[in-house]
C-alpha positions in Angstrom: -28.8 9.8 -0.8 -27.5 12.2 1.8 -24.3 12.4 3.8 -26.4 13.4 6.8 -27.2 9.9 7.9 -27.6 9.7 11.7 -24.5 8.7 13.6 -24.3 7.6 17.2 -23.1 10.6 19.3 -21.5 9.0 22.3 -19.1 10.3 24.9 -16.2 8.8 22.8 -17.5 10.4 19.6 -17.6 13.8 21.4 -13.9 13.3 22.5 -13.0 12.4 18.9 -14.7 15.5 17.5 -13.0 17.7 20.1 -9.6 16.2 19.3 -10.1 16.8 15.5 -11.2 20.4 16.2 -8.0 20.8 18.3 -5.9 19.7 15.4 -7.7 22.1 13.0 -7.1 25.0 15.4 -3.4 24.1 15.7 -3.1 23.9 12.0 -4.6 27.4 11.7 -2.0 28.6 14.2 0.9 26.9 12.4 -0.1 28.2 9.1 -0.4 31.8 10.4 2.7 31.9 12.7 5.3 29.3 11.8 7.8 30.3 9.1 8.2 26.7 7.9 4.5 25.9 7.8 3.6 29.1 6.1 6.0 28.3 3.3 4.6 24.9 2.5 2.6 24.1 -0.7 0.8 21.0 -1.8 3.8 20.2 -4.0 6.3 20.6 -1.3 4.4 18.3 1.1 4.1 15.5 -1.5 7.4 13.7 -0.9 7.0 14.1 2.9 3.6 12.4 2.7 5.1 9.5 0.7 7.8 9.2 3.4 5.1 9.2 6.2 3.2 6.5 4.4 6.2 4.2 4.2 6.9 4.8 7.9 3.3 3.7 8.7 3.9 0.6 6.5 7.0 -0.2 8.5 5.2 0.2 11.8 2.4 -2.1 10.6 4.9 -4.8 9.5 6.7 -4.6 12.8 3.4 -5.0 14.6 4.1 -1.9 16.7 0.7 -0.4 17.4 2.0 2.5 19.4 4.2 3.4 16.4 1.2 2.9 14.1 -0.8 5.4 16.2 2.1 7.9 15.9 2.4 7.5 12.1 -1.4 7.7 11.6 -1.3 11.0 13.4 1.4 12.2 11.1 -0.6 11.2 8.1 -3.7 12.9 9.5 -1.7 16.1 9.9 -0.8 16.0 6.3 -4.4 15.5 5.2 -5.4 18.5 7.3 -2.5 20.5 6.0 -3.5 19.9 2.3 -7.0 20.9 3.1 -5.9 24.0 4.9 -3.8 25.1 1.9 -6.7 24.3 -0.5 -9.1 26.4 1.6 -6.8 29.4 1.3 -7.1 29.2 -2.5 -10.8 28.5 -2.3 -10.4 25.1 -4.0 -12.0 23.1 -1.2 -12.3 22.9 2.6 -11.7 20.1 5.0 -15.4 19.8 5.5 -15.9 19.4 1.7 -13.1 16.8 1.6 -14.7 14.8 4.4 -18.2 15.0 3.0 -16.8 14.0 -0.4 -15.6 10.7 0.9 -18.8 10.2 2.9 -20.8 10.6 -0.3 -18.5 8.2 -2.2 -18.8 5.5 0.5 -22.6 5.8 0.6 -22.9 5.6 -3.2 -20.5 2.6 -3.4 -22.2 0.6 -0.7 -25.7 0.2 -2.0 -26.0 -3.0 -0.1 -25.8 -0.9 3.1 -27.4 2.4 2.1 -29.7 1.1 -0.7 -31.7 -1.9 -1.8 -28.9 -4.0 -3.4 -28.3 -7.4 -2.0 -25.0 -9.2 -1.9 -24.0 -12.7 -0.8 -20.3 -12.2 -0.3 -17.2 -10.0 -0.5 -16.7 -10.8 -4.2 -20.1 -9.4 -5.1 -19.2 -6.2 -3.1 -16.0 -5.8 -5.2 -17.8 -6.3 -8.5 -20.5 -3.8 -7.6 -17.8 -1.3 -6.6 -16.1 -1.6 -10.0 -19.4 -1.3 -11.9 -20.3 1.8 -9.9 -16.9 3.4 -10.6 -17.5 2.8 -14.4 -20.9 4.5 -14.1 -19.2 7.5 -12.3 -17.1 8.1 -15.4 -14.1 5.8 -15.3 -13.4 4.8 -18.9 -11.6 1.6 -17.8 -11.7 -0.7 -14.9 -7.9 -0.3 -14.6 -8.2 3.5 -14.8 -8.2 3.8 -11.1 -4.8 2.2 -10.6 -2.3 5.0 -9.9 0.6 5.0 -12.4 3.1 5.9 -9.6 2.4 2.8 -7.5 5.4 0.5 -7.0 5.3 -2.2 -9.7 4.6 -5.1 -7.3 1.7 -3.3 -5.7 0.4 -2.2 -9.1 0.4 -5.8 -10.4 -1.7 -6.9 -7.5 -4.2 -4.0 -7.9 -4.5 -4.6 -11.7 -5.3 -8.3 -11.1 -7.8 -7.5 -8.3 -9.6 -5.0 -10.5 -9.7 -7.4 -13.5 -11.1 -10.1 -11.1 -13.8 -7.6 -10.0 -15.4 -7.8 -13.5 -14.9 -11.5 -13.8 -11.7 -11.6 -15.8 -9.7 -14.2 -13.8 -8.5 -17.8 -13.7 -11.0 -20.4 -12.5 -8.7 -22.7 -10.6 -5.5 -22.2 -8.6 -3.8 -25.1 -10.5 -4.2 -23.1 -13.7 -2.4 -20.2 -12.1 0.5 -22.3 -11.0 0.8 -23.9 -14.5 1.1 -20.3 -15.8 3.9 -19.6 -13.3 5.8 -22.7 -14.5 5.2 -21.8 -18.1 6.6 -18.3 -17.6 9.6 -19.6 -15.6 10.4 -22.0 -18.4 10.2 -19.2 -21.0 12.5 -17.0 -18.9 15.0 -19.8 -18.5 14.9 -20.5 -22.2 15.7 -16.9 -23.1 18.4 -16.8 -20.5 20.1 -20.0 -21.6 19.9 -18.9 -25.3 21.7 -15.6 -24.4 18.8 -13.5 -25.6 19.1 -9.7 -25.5 18.6 -8.0 -22.1 15.3 -6.5 -23.1 13.8 -9.9 -24.0 15.0 -11.5 -20.8 13.6 -8.5 -18.8 10.2 -9.0 -20.5 10.1 -12.7 -19.6 11.2 -12.0 -16.0 8.4 -9.4 -15.8 6.0 -12.2 -16.9 7.4 -14.5 -14.2 6.8 -11.8 -11.5 3.3 -11.0 -12.7 2.3 -14.7 -12.7 3.8 -15.1 -9.2 1.8 -12.1 -8.0 -1.3 -13.8 -9.5 -0.6 -17.0 -7.6 0.0 -15.2 -4.4 -3.4 -13.5 -4.8 -5.0 -16.9 -5.2 -3.2 -18.2 -2.1 -4.4 -15.2 -0.1 -0.9 -13.7 0.2 -0.1 -10.0 -0.3 3.2 -10.2 -2.4 4.4 -6.7 -1.3 4.0 -7.6 2.3 5.6 -11.0 1.8 8.6 -9.6 0.0 9.1 -6.8 2.6 9.0 -9.3 5.4 11.7 -11.3 3.6 13.7 -8.0 3.2 13.5 -7.3 6.9 14.4 -10.9 7.7 17.5 -10.8 5.5 18.6 -7.4 7.0 18.4 -8.8 10.5 20.3 -11.9 9.6 23.0 -10.0 7.7 23.4 -7.5 10.5 23.9 -10.4 12.9 26.5 -11.8 10.5 28.4 -8.5 10.4 28.3 -8.2 14.2 29.8 -11.7 14.6 32.5 -11.0 12.0 33.5 -7.9 14.0 33.6 -9.9 17.2 36.3 -12.2 15.7 38.2 -9.3 14.1 37.4 -10.0 10.5 35.8 -8.2 7.6 33.2 -10.0 5.6 35.2 -9.5 2.4 38.0 -11.5 4.0 35.9 -14.4 5.1 35.0 -17.5 3.1 31.4 -18.3 2.3 31.7 -21.4 4.6 32.7 -19.1 7.5 29.9 -16.7 6.8 27.4 -19.6 6.6 28.2 -20.6 10.2 27.0 -17.2 11.5 24.2 -17.1 9.0 22.8 -20.4 10.2 23.1 -19.1 13.8 21.0 -16.0 12.8 18.4 -18.3 11.2 18.0 -20.2 14.5 17.6 -16.9 16.4 
């Protein structure tokens, strides 16, 4: 298959290509003339890219599409920056990078660009994992980045296992597993087990809860982050109210704090 499949070249597509070309030209200028940009390497950009990714995540959770647009631009700049650096060392160009992902998408969507037929999303996922194994992956789980946050990693591990048919059949079975793991964790805690044993059991609780969230159609990372943001807003409200009455939280009773906390929940 070729990456030269025809694309609709509309007025909007022309504007998109011009905008991308403008970014490439600016990147060339910055790399040649700006002391900071000239100094950067793929390694020095890494932590900045991670930061930009989390900023995009925050914007998505806040539902701020204008901020999403801005953060996507920042990420695109990083992609172009990496490609520019790689082109200077003759490792790859931005065109090779883009054509690489085009080829991957074509190969992994045989139901679009080939003769394969699928009936639903689950079959698409299964085909995707089988194709990756044919491409050289030794394990279905080999594509899960080791540096992913643990909660995200748990979700991806379970999704990939499901992609080859290794999964629970009924949601009720998953919940039974959650209850079983909670009971085992409580048993270890009540018995005063060593920290490592309690940690292992707690990890099992979290993994089983991620599994149940997946069956319920919930992204656990998103759910927990929404709760984090909700707690921060309520706690910030509590701090503000405490200042209004001239008190520090450390000098207030839990009952006094609960009054403001309940106000924050209503808001």
